TIVO-857328 format. One record per residue: residue number from 1; residue in one letter; x, y, z of N, C-alpha, C in turn. Coordinates in Angstrom, 1 decimal, padded with zeros to 4 digits. Each point is the difference from the previous one (the first is absolute). Example, Ala and Ser with C-alpha at 12.3 -4.5 7.8 and 13.67 -1.06 7.14 Angstrom:
2
<pos 1, code a, n.xx 013.2, n.yy -005.7, n.zz 007.8, ca.xx -000.9, ca.yy 001.2, ca.zz 000.0, c.xx 000.9, c.yy 001.2, c.zz 000.0> .
<pos 2, code s, n.xx -000.4, n.yy 001.1, n.zz -000.7, ca.xx 000.9, ca.yy 001.1, ca.zz 000.0, c.xx -000.8, c.yy 001.1, c.zz 000.8> .
end
This chain:
116
<pos 1, code m, n.xx -051.5, n.yy 096.5, n.zz 175.2, ca.xx 000.7, ca.yy 001.0, ca.zz 000.1, c.xx 000.6, c.yy 000.5, c.zz -001.5> .
<pos 2, code n, n.xx -000.4, n.yy 001.8, n.zz 000.1, ca.xx 000.5, ca.yy 000.4, ca.zz -001.0, c.xx 000.9, c.yy 001.0, c.zz 000.8> .
<pos 3, code i, n.xx 000.7, n.yy 000.7, n.zz -001.0, ca.xx 001.0, ca.yy 001.2, ca.zz 000.2, c.xx -000.1, c.yy 001.1, c.zz 001.3> .
<pos 4, code e, n.xx -001.5, n.yy 000.0, n.zz -000.4, ca.xx -000.6, ca.yy 001.3, ca.zz 001.2, c.xx 000.1, c.yy -000.7, c.zz 001.4> .
<pos 5, code s, n.xx -000.3, n.yy -001.2, n.zz 000.3, ca.xx -000.6, ca.yy -000.6, ca.zz 001.1, c.xx 001.6, c.yy -000.4, c.zz 000.6> .
<pos 6, code f, n.xx 000.9, n.yy -000.5, n.zz -000.9, ca.xx 001.5, ca.yy -000.1, ca.zz 000.3, c.xx 000.7, c.yy 001.2, c.zz 000.5> .
<pos 7, code q, n.xx 000.0, n.yy 001.3, n.zz -000.8, ca.xx 000.2, ca.yy 001.1, ca.zz 000.6, c.xx -000.6, c.yy 000.2, c.zz 001.2> .
<pos 8, code t, n.xx -001.1, n.yy 000.2, n.zz 000.3, ca.xx -000.5, ca.yy 000.5, ca.zz 001.3, c.xx 000.3, c.yy -001.1, c.zz 001.2> .
<pos 9, code y, n.xx 000.0, n.yy -001.4, n.zz 000.0, ca.xx 000.6, ca.yy -000.6, ca.zz 000.6, c.xx 001.4, c.yy 000.1, c.zz 000.5> .
<pos 10, code c, n.xx 001.0, n.yy 000.1, n.zz -000.8, ca.xx 001.3, ca.yy 000.1, ca.zz 000.2, c.xx 000.4, c.yy 001.6, c.zz 001.0> .
<pos 11, code l, n.xx -001.0, n.yy 000.9, n.zz -000.6, ca.xx 000.1, ca.yy 001.2, ca.zz 000.7, c.xx -000.5, c.yy 000.2, c.zz 001.4> .
<pos 12, code s, n.xx -000.8, n.yy -001.3, n.zz 000.2, ca.xx -000.6, ca.yy 000.3, ca.zz 001.1, c.xx 000.7, c.yy -000.3, c.zz 001.4> .
<pos 13, code k, n.xx 001.2, n.yy -001.0, n.zz -000.5, ca.xx 001.1, ca.yy -000.2, ca.zz 000.8, c.xx 000.8, c.yy 000.8, c.zz 000.8> .
<pos 14, code q, n.xx 000.5, n.yy 000.2, n.zz 000.9, ca.xx 000.9, ca.yy 001.1, ca.zz 000.9, c.xx 001.1, c.yy -000.1, c.zz -000.5> .
<pos 15, code g, n.xx 000.4, n.yy 001.2, n.zz -000.5, ca.xx 001.8, ca.yy 000.6, ca.zz -000.2, c.xx -000.3, c.yy -000.4, c.zz -001.8> .
<pos 16, code v, n.xx -001.1, n.yy 000.1, n.zz -000.7, ca.xx 000.1, ca.yy -000.4, ca.zz -001.4, c.xx -000.1, c.yy 001.0, c.zz -000.7> .
<pos 17, code t, n.xx 001.1, n.yy 000.1, n.zz -001.1, ca.xx -000.1, ca.yy 000.9, ca.zz -001.3, c.xx -000.1, c.yy -000.7, c.zz -001.4> .
<pos 18, code e, n.xx -000.6, n.yy 000.9, n.zz -000.7, ca.xx -000.2, ca.yy -000.8, ca.zz -001.4, c.xx 001.1, c.yy 000.8, c.zz -000.8> .
<pos 19, code e, n.xx 000.7, n.yy -000.6, n.zz -000.6, ca.xx 001.3, ca.yy 001.0, ca.zz -001.1, c.xx 000.0, c.yy -000.6, c.zz -001.5> .
<pos 20, code f, n.xx 000.8, n.yy 000.6, n.zz -000.5, ca.xx 000.0, ca.yy -000.7, ca.zz -001.5, c.xx 001.8, c.yy 000.3, c.zz 000.1> .
<pos 21, code p, n.xx 000.9, n.yy -000.8, n.zz 000.6, ca.xx 001.3, ca.yy 000.1, ca.zz -000.2, c.xx 000.7, c.yy -000.6, c.zz -001.2> .
<pos 22, code f, n.xx -000.7, n.yy -000.9, n.zz -000.7, ca.xx 000.2, ca.yy -000.8, ca.zz -001.1, c.xx -000.4, c.yy 001.0, c.zz -001.5> .
<pos 23, code g, n.xx -000.8, n.yy 000.7, n.zz -000.1, ca.xx -000.5, ca.yy 000.6, ca.zz -001.0, c.xx -001.4, c.yy 000.2, c.zz 000.2> .
<pos 24, code e, n.xx -001.1, n.yy 000.5, n.zz -001.1, ca.xx -001.4, ca.yy 000.4, ca.zz 000.7, c.xx -000.6, c.yy -001.2, c.zz -000.2> .
<pos 25, code e, n.xx 000.4, n.yy -001.1, n.zz -000.8, ca.xx -000.9, ca.yy -001.1, ca.zz 000.1, c.xx -000.1, c.yy -001.0, c.zz 001.2> .
<pos 26, code t, n.xx 001.1, n.yy 000.1, n.zz 000.7, ca.xx 000.3, ca.yy -001.0, ca.zz 001.1, c.xx -000.4, c.yy 000.7, c.zz 001.4> .
<pos 27, code l, n.xx -001.2, n.yy -000.4, n.zz 000.6, ca.xx -000.5, ca.yy 000.7, ca.zz 001.3, c.xx 000.5, c.yy -000.6, c.zz 001.1> .
<pos 28, code v, n.xx 000.6, n.yy 000.5, n.zz 000.9, ca.xx 000.8, ca.yy -000.7, ca.zz 001.0, c.xx -000.5, c.yy 000.3, c.zz 001.4> .
<pos 29, code y, n.xx 000.2, n.yy -001.0, n.zz 000.9, ca.xx -000.5, ca.yy 000.3, ca.zz 001.1, c.xx 001.0, c.yy -000.2, c.zz 001.2> .
<pos 30, code k, n.xx 000.0, n.yy 000.8, n.zz 000.6, ca.xx 001.2, ca.yy -000.4, ca.zz 001.0, c.xx -000.5, c.yy 000.4, c.zz 001.8> .
<pos 31, code v, n.xx 000.4, n.yy -000.6, n.zz 000.9, ca.xx 000.1, ca.yy 000.0, ca.zz 001.5, c.xx 001.2, c.yy 000.9, c.zz 000.4> .
<pos 32, code m, n.xx 000.1, n.yy 001.0, n.zz 000.4, ca.xx 001.3, ca.yy 000.7, ca.zz 000.8, c.xx 001.1, c.yy 000.1, c.zz -001.0> .
<pos 33, code g, n.xx -000.3, n.yy 000.0, n.zz -001.0, ca.xx 001.0, ca.yy 000.1, ca.zz -001.3, c.xx 000.6, c.yy -001.5, c.zz -000.8> .
<pos 34, code k, n.xx -001.1, n.yy -001.0, n.zz 000.5, ca.xx 000.6, ca.yy -001.2, ca.zz -000.4, c.xx -001.1, c.yy -000.7, c.zz -001.0> .
<pos 35, code i, n.xx 000.1, n.yy -000.6, n.zz -001.1, ca.xx -001.2, ca.yy -000.2, ca.zz -001.2, c.xx -000.4, c.yy -001.1, c.zz 000.8> .
<pos 36, code f, n.xx -000.9, n.yy -000.3, n.zz -000.1, ca.xx -001.3, ca.yy -001.2, ca.zz 000.5, c.xx -000.8, c.yy -000.7, c.zz -001.0> .
<pos 37, code a, n.xx -000.5, n.yy 000.8, n.zz -001.1, ca.xx -000.8, ca.yy -000.3, ca.zz -001.1, c.xx 000.3, c.yy 001.2, c.zz -001.1> .
<pos 38, code l, n.xx -000.4, n.yy -000.9, n.zz -001.0, ca.xx 000.2, ca.yy 001.1, ca.zz -001.5, c.xx -001.0, c.yy -000.5, c.zz -001.0> .
<pos 39, code t, n.xx -000.3, n.yy 000.6, n.zz -001.0, ca.xx -000.9, ca.yy -000.4, ca.zz -001.0, c.xx 000.4, c.yy 000.8, c.zz -001.4> .
<pos 40, code s, n.xx -000.3, n.yy -000.2, n.zz -000.8, ca.xx 000.2, ca.yy 000.6, ca.zz -001.3, c.xx -001.5, c.yy 000.5, c.zz -000.7> .
<pos 41, code l, n.xx 000.0, n.yy 001.3, n.zz -000.1, ca.xx -001.4, ca.yy 000.2, ca.zz -000.3, c.xx -000.7, c.yy 000.1, c.zz -001.1> .
<pos 42, code g, n.xx 001.1, n.yy -000.8, n.zz -001.2, ca.xx -000.5, ca.yy -000.2, ca.zz -001.1, c.xx -000.3, c.yy -001.6, c.zz -000.1> .
<pos 43, code s, n.xx -000.1, n.yy -001.0, n.zz 001.1, ca.xx 000.2, ca.yy -001.3, ca.zz 000.1, c.xx -001.5, c.yy -000.2, c.zz 000.1> .
<pos 44, code i, n.xx -000.8, n.yy -000.9, n.zz -001.2, ca.xx -000.9, ca.yy -000.2, ca.zz -000.2, c.xx -000.2, c.yy -002.0, c.zz 000.0> .
<pos 45, code p, n.xx -000.5, n.yy -000.6, n.zz 000.9, ca.xx -000.6, ca.yy 000.4, ca.zz 001.5, c.xx 001.0, c.yy 000.5, c.zz 000.6> .
<pos 46, code l, n.xx -000.3, n.yy 000.7, n.zz 001.2, ca.xx 000.7, ca.yy 000.4, ca.zz 000.8, c.xx 001.2, c.yy -001.0, c.zz 000.5> .
<pos 47, code t, n.xx 000.9, n.yy 000.2, n.zz 000.4, ca.xx 001.4, ca.yy -000.7, ca.zz 000.2, c.xx 000.4, c.yy 000.9, c.zz 001.5> .
<pos 48, code i, n.xx 000.3, n.yy -000.8, n.zz 000.9, ca.xx 000.8, ca.yy 000.8, ca.zz 001.1, c.xx 000.8, c.yy -000.8, c.zz 000.8> .
<pos 49, code n, n.xx 001.3, n.yy 000.3, n.zz -000.2, ca.xx 001.0, ca.yy -000.3, ca.zz 000.8, c.xx 000.1, c.yy -000.1, c.zz 001.5> .
<pos 50, code l, n.xx 000.2, n.yy -000.8, n.zz 001.0, ca.xx 000.2, ca.yy 000.2, ca.zz 001.4, c.xx 000.9, c.yy -001.0, c.zz 000.6> .
<pos 51, code k, n.xx 000.4, n.yy 000.8, n.zz 000.9, ca.xx 001.5, ca.yy -001.0, ca.zz 000.8, c.xx -000.8, c.yy -001.2, c.zz 000.6> .
<pos 52, code c, n.xx 000.7, n.yy -001.0, n.zz 000.6, ca.xx -000.7, ca.yy -001.3, ca.zz 000.2, c.xx 001.4, c.yy -000.8, c.zz 001.0> .
<pos 53, code d, n.xx -000.3, n.yy -000.7, n.zz 000.8, ca.xx 000.9, ca.yy -000.9, ca.zz 000.8, c.xx 000.4, c.yy -001.1, c.zz -001.3> .
<pos 54, code p, n.xx 001.2, n.yy -000.1, n.zz 000.2, ca.xx 000.3, ca.yy -001.0, ca.zz -001.3, c.xx -000.5, c.yy -001.2, c.zz 000.0> .
<pos 55, code e, n.xx -000.2, n.yy -001.1, n.zz 001.5, ca.xx -001.2, ca.yy -000.5, ca.zz -000.1, c.xx -001.1, c.yy -000.1, c.zz -000.7> .
<pos 56, code k, n.xx -000.6, n.yy 000.8, n.zz 000.6, ca.xx -001.4, ca.yy 000.5, ca.zz -000.4, c.xx -000.1, c.yy 000.3, c.zz -001.5> .
<pos 57, code a, n.xx 000.8, n.yy 000.9, n.zz -000.3, ca.xx 000.3, ca.yy 000.3, ca.zz -001.6, c.xx -000.3, c.yy -001.4, c.zz -001.0> .
<pos 58, code a, n.xx 000.7, n.yy -001.0, n.zz 000.2, ca.xx 000.2, ca.yy -001.3, ca.zz -000.4, c.xx -001.3, c.yy -000.5, c.zz 000.2> .
<pos 59, code q, n.xx -001.0, n.yy -000.3, n.zz 001.0, ca.xx -001.0, ca.yy -000.6, ca.zz 000.3, c.xx -001.1, c.yy 000.7, c.zz -000.9> .
<pos 60, code l, n.xx 000.0, n.yy 001.3, n.zz -000.1, ca.xx -001.0, ca.yy 000.8, ca.zz -000.6, c.xx 000.2, c.yy -000.5, c.zz -001.4> .
<pos 61, code r, n.xx 001.4, n.yy 000.3, n.zz -000.8, ca.xx -000.2, ca.yy -000.5, ca.zz -001.6, c.xx -000.3, c.yy -001.6, c.zz -000.3> .
<pos 62, code e, n.xx 000.1, n.yy -000.8, n.zz 001.1, ca.xx -000.4, ca.yy -001.3, ca.zz -000.1, c.xx -001.4, c.yy 000.1, c.zz 000.0> .
<pos 63, code e, n.xx -000.8, n.yy 000.6, n.zz 001.2, ca.xx -001.3, ca.yy -000.2, ca.zz 000.1, c.xx -000.9, c.yy 001.2, c.zz -000.7> .
<pos 64, code y, n.xx 000.3, n.yy 000.9, n.zz -000.9, ca.xx -000.8, ca.yy 001.3, ca.zz -000.6, c.xx 000.7, c.yy -000.1, c.zz -001.7> .
<pos 65, code d, n.xx -000.5, n.yy -000.2, n.zz -001.2, ca.xx 000.4, ca.yy 000.2, ca.zz -001.1, c.xx 000.4, c.yy 001.5, c.zz -000.1> .
<pos 66, code c, n.xx -000.9, n.yy 000.9, n.zz 000.9, ca.xx 000.3, ca.yy 001.5, ca.zz -000.4, c.xx 001.2, c.yy 000.3, c.zz 000.5> .
<pos 67, code v, n.xx 000.6, n.yy -000.9, n.zz 000.9, ca.xx 001.2, ca.yy 000.8, ca.zz 000.9, c.xx 001.0, c.yy -000.8, c.zz -001.1> .
<pos 68, code l, n.xx 001.2, n.yy 001.3, n.zz 000.4, ca.xx 001.4, ca.yy -000.5, ca.zz -001.0, c.xx 001.0, c.yy 000.7, c.zz 000.6> .
<pos 69, code p, n.xx 001.3, n.yy -000.7, n.zz -000.3, ca.xx 001.3, ca.yy 000.7, ca.zz 000.6, c.xx 000.0, c.yy 001.7, c.zz -000.6> .
<pos 70, code g, n.xx 000.2, n.yy 001.0, n.zz 001.0, ca.xx 000.0, ca.yy 001.4, ca.zz -000.1, c.xx 000.4, c.yy 000.2, c.zz -001.2> .
<pos 71, code y, n.xx -000.4, n.yy 000.8, n.zz -000.7, ca.xx 000.5, ca.yy 000.7, ca.zz -001.7, c.xx 000.8, c.yy 001.1, c.zz 000.5> .
<pos 72, code h, n.xx 001.4, n.yy 000.0, n.zz -000.5, ca.xx 000.9, ca.yy 001.2, ca.zz 000.2, c.xx 000.0, c.yy 000.0, c.zz 001.5> .
<pos 73, code m, n.xx 000.0, n.yy -001.0, n.zz 000.7, ca.xx 000.7, ca.yy 000.0, ca.zz 001.3, c.xx 000.8, c.yy -001.5, c.zz 000.4> .
<pos 74, code n, n.xx 000.0, n.yy 000.1, n.zz 001.4, ca.xx 001.0, ca.yy -000.9, ca.zz 000.5, c.xx -001.1, c.yy -001.4, c.zz 000.2> .
<pos 75, code k, n.xx -000.2, n.yy -000.6, n.zz -000.7, ca.xx -000.7, ca.yy -001.4, ca.zz -000.1, c.xx -000.3, c.yy -000.5, c.zz 001.3> .
<pos 76, code k, n.xx 001.2, n.yy 000.0, n.zz 000.5, ca.xx -000.3, ca.yy -000.8, ca.zz 001.6, c.xx -001.1, c.yy 000.5, c.zz 001.0> .
<pos 77, code h, n.xx 000.2, n.yy 001.2, n.zz 000.0, ca.xx -000.9, ca.yy 000.8, ca.zz 001.0, c.xx -001.0, c.yy 000.8, c.zz -000.8> .
<pos 78, code w, n.xx -000.5, n.yy -000.2, n.zz -001.4, ca.xx -001.1, ca.yy 000.7, ca.zz -000.6, c.xx -000.6, c.yy -000.6, c.zz -000.7> .
<pos 79, code n, n.xx -001.4, n.yy 000.2, n.zz -000.2, ca.xx -001.1, ca.yy -000.8, ca.zz -000.7, c.xx -000.6, c.yy 001.1, c.zz -000.8> .
<pos 80, code t, n.xx -000.1, n.yy -000.4, n.zz -001.3, ca.xx -001.1, ca.yy 000.9, ca.zz -000.8, c.xx -001.2, c.yy -000.8, c.zz -000.1> .
<pos 81, code i, n.xx -001.2, n.yy 001.0, n.zz 000.5, ca.xx -001.5, ca.yy -000.7, ca.zz -000.2, c.xx -000.5, c.yy 000.3, c.zz -001.0> .
<pos 82, code t, n.xx -000.5, n.yy -000.5, n.zz -001.1, ca.xx -001.1, ca.yy 000.6, ca.zz -000.8, c.xx -001.3, c.yy -000.1, c.zz 000.8> .
<pos 83, code v, n.xx -000.7, n.yy 001.0, n.zz -000.2, ca.xx -001.5, ca.yy 000.1, ca.zz 000.9, c.xx -001.1, c.yy 000.1, c.zz -001.0> .
<pos 84, code d, n.xx 000.0, n.yy -001.4, n.zz -000.1, ca.xx -000.8, ca.yy -000.9, ca.zz -001.4, c.xx -001.8, c.yy -000.2, c.zz 000.6> .
<pos 85, code g, n.xx 000.2, n.yy 000.1, n.zz 001.2, ca.xx -001.3, ca.yy -000.5, ca.zz 000.8, c.xx -000.1, c.yy -001.2, c.zz 000.5> .
<pos 86, code s, n.xx 001.3, n.yy -000.7, n.zz 000.2, ca.xx 000.0, ca.yy -001.5, ca.zz 000.0, c.xx 000.2, c.yy 000.0, c.zz 001.6> .
<pos 87, code v, n.xx 000.5, n.yy 001.2, n.zz 000.9, ca.xx 000.4, ca.yy 000.0, ca.zz 000.9, c.xx -001.0, c.yy 001.3, c.zz 000.9> .
<pos 88, code k, n.xx -000.6, n.yy -000.5, n.zz 001.1, ca.xx -001.0, ca.yy 001.1, ca.zz 000.2, c.xx 000.7, c.yy 001.0, c.zz 000.4> .
<pos 89, code d, n.xx -000.5, n.yy 001.3, n.zz 000.5, ca.xx 000.4, ca.yy 001.3, ca.zz 000.6, c.xx 000.7, c.yy -000.2, c.zz 001.1> .
<pos 90, code i, n.xx -001.0, n.yy -000.8, n.zz 000.8, ca.xx 000.8, ca.yy 000.0, ca.zz 001.6, c.xx 001.4, c.yy -000.6, c.zz 000.1> .
<pos 91, code i, n.xx 000.1, n.yy -001.1, n.zz -000.8, ca.xx 001.2, ca.yy -000.6, ca.zz -000.3, c.xx 001.1, c.yy 000.8, c.zz -000.5> .
<pos 92, code l, n.xx -000.2, n.yy 000.8, n.zz -001.0, ca.xx 000.9, ca.yy 001.0, ca.zz -000.2, c.xx 000.6, c.yy 001.1, c.zz 000.9> .
<pos 93, code r, n.xx -001.5, n.yy 000.4, n.zz 000.9, ca.xx 000.5, ca.yy 000.9, ca.zz 000.8, c.xx 001.2, c.yy -000.7, c.zz 001.0> .
<pos 94, code e, n.xx -000.3, n.yy -001.4, n.zz 000.3, ca.xx 000.8, ca.yy -000.7, ca.zz 000.9, c.xx 001.5, c.yy 000.1, c.zz -000.8> .
<pos 95, code w, n.xx 000.2, n.yy -000.2, n.zz -001.0, ca.xx 001.4, ca.yy -000.1, ca.zz -000.7, c.xx 000.3, c.yy 001.4, c.zz 000.0> .
<pos 96, code i, n.xx -000.9, n.yy 001.1, n.zz 000.3, ca.xx 000.8, ca.yy 001.5, ca.zz -000.2, c.xx 000.3, c.yy -000.1, c.zz 001.6> .
<pos 97, code d, n.xx -000.8, n.yy -000.6, n.zz 000.9, ca.xx 000.6, ca.yy 000.5, ca.zz 001.4, c.xx 001.2, c.yy -000.7, c.zz 000.4> .
<pos 98, code h, n.xx 000.1, n.yy -001.2, n.zz -000.7, ca.xx 001.3, ca.yy -001.0, ca.zz 000.5, c.xx 001.1, c.yy 000.7, c.zz -000.9> .
<pos 99, code s, n.xx -000.3, n.yy 001.1, n.zz -001.0, ca.xx 001.2, ca.yy 000.5, ca.zz -000.6, c.xx 000.6, c.yy 001.1, c.zz 000.7> .
<pos 100, code y, n.xx -001.3, n.yy 000.7, n.zz 000.5, ca.xx 000.4, ca.yy 001.2, ca.zz 000.8, c.xx 000.6, c.yy -000.3, c.zz 001.7> .
<pos 101, code n, n.xx -000.5, n.yy -001.0, n.zz 000.2, ca.xx 000.6, ca.yy -000.2, ca.zz 001.5, c.xx 001.2, c.yy -000.4, c.zz -000.2> .
<pos 102, code l, n.xx 000.5, n.yy -001.0, n.zz -001.0, ca.xx 001.3, ca.yy -000.4, ca.zz -000.3, c.xx 001.0, c.yy 001.1, c.zz 000.1> .
<pos 103, code v, n.xx -000.5, n.yy 001.2, n.zz -000.7, ca.xx 000.9, ca.yy 001.2, ca.zz -000.3, c.xx 000.1, c.yy 000.9, c.zz 001.4> .
<pos 104, code v, n.xx -001.1, n.yy -000.2, n.zz 000.7, ca.xx -000.2, ca.yy 001.0, ca.zz 001.3, c.xx 000.9, c.yy -000.7, c.zz 000.9> .
<pos 105, code q, n.xx 000.2, n.yy -001.5, n.zz 000.1, ca.xx 000.5, ca.yy -000.4, ca.zz 001.0, c.xx 001.7, c.yy -000.2, c.zz -000.6> .
<pos 106, code s, n.xx 000.1, n.yy 000.2, n.zz -000.9, ca.xx 001.7, ca.yy 000.2, ca.zz -000.5, c.xx 000.7, c.yy 001.3, c.zz 000.5> .
<pos 107, code l, n.xx -001.0, n.yy 001.1, n.zz 000.1, ca.xx 000.5, ca.yy 001.6, ca.zz 000.3, c.xx 000.6, c.yy 000.1, c.zz 001.1> .
<pos 108, code p, n.xx 001.2, n.yy 000.3, n.zz 000.1, ca.xx 000.4, ca.yy 001.1, ca.zz 001.5, c.xx -000.7, c.yy -000.1, c.zz 000.9> .
<pos 109, code r, n.xx 000.1, n.yy -000.3, n.zz 001.4, ca.xx -000.8, ca.yy 000.7, ca.zz 001.2, c.xx -000.5, c.yy 001.0, c.zz -000.2> .
<pos 110, code k, n.xx 001.1, n.yy 000.9, n.zz -000.4, ca.xx -000.1, ca.yy 001.7, ca.zz 000.4, c.xx -001.0, c.yy 000.4, c.zz -001.3> .
<pos 111, code i, n.xx -000.1, n.yy -000.6, n.zz -001.3, ca.xx -000.9, ca.yy 000.5, ca.zz -001.0, c.xx -001.4, c.yy -000.8, c.zz 000.7> .
<pos 112, code k, n.xx -000.3, n.yy -001.1, n.zz 000.3, ca.xx -000.8, ca.yy -000.5, ca.zz 000.5, c.xx -000.9, c.yy 000.7, c.zz 001.0> .
<pos 113, code e, n.xx 000.7, n.yy 000.9, n.zz 000.9, ca.xx -000.4, ca.yy 000.8, ca.zz 001.0, c.xx -000.5, c.yy 001.1, c.zz -000.5> .
<pos 114, code q, n.xx 000.6, n.yy 000.3, n.zz -001.3, ca.xx -001.1, ca.yy 001.5, ca.zz -000.6, c.xx -000.8, c.yy -000.1, c.zz -000.7> .
<pos 115, code m, n.xx -000.1, n.yy -001.2, n.zz 000.2, ca.xx -001.8, ca.yy -000.7, ca.zz -000.7, c.xx -001.2, c.yy 000.5, c.zz 000.6> .
<pos 116, code i, n.xx 000.6, n.yy -000.3, n.zz 001.7, ca.xx -001.2, ca.yy 000.1, ca.zz 001.0, c.xx -000.4, c.yy 001.2, c.zz 000.2> .
end
């Protein structure tokens, strides 16, 4: 996965916006105003921060060398993934989906209804 395919995949999801709230180097993806993914445009290799269930986050960190506690994030709920080719794109997309779904599930019912 490269930055372009990451952008395309995130933007393909319902209710998602692409923003730069932390400066022009940090690309942030939000669903209905809540962050579910972000990346630094200058990171080589690409690194992405994704929200994650705490138990799953710990499991992924143990299983994959490229998964670390979230950089500049709540380390209980966020992972930083170095996209170095050690994990297939289909798995990365599953992790993006997991992050997106966690955020959507936490949205108030009224906001979720606006997504339909």
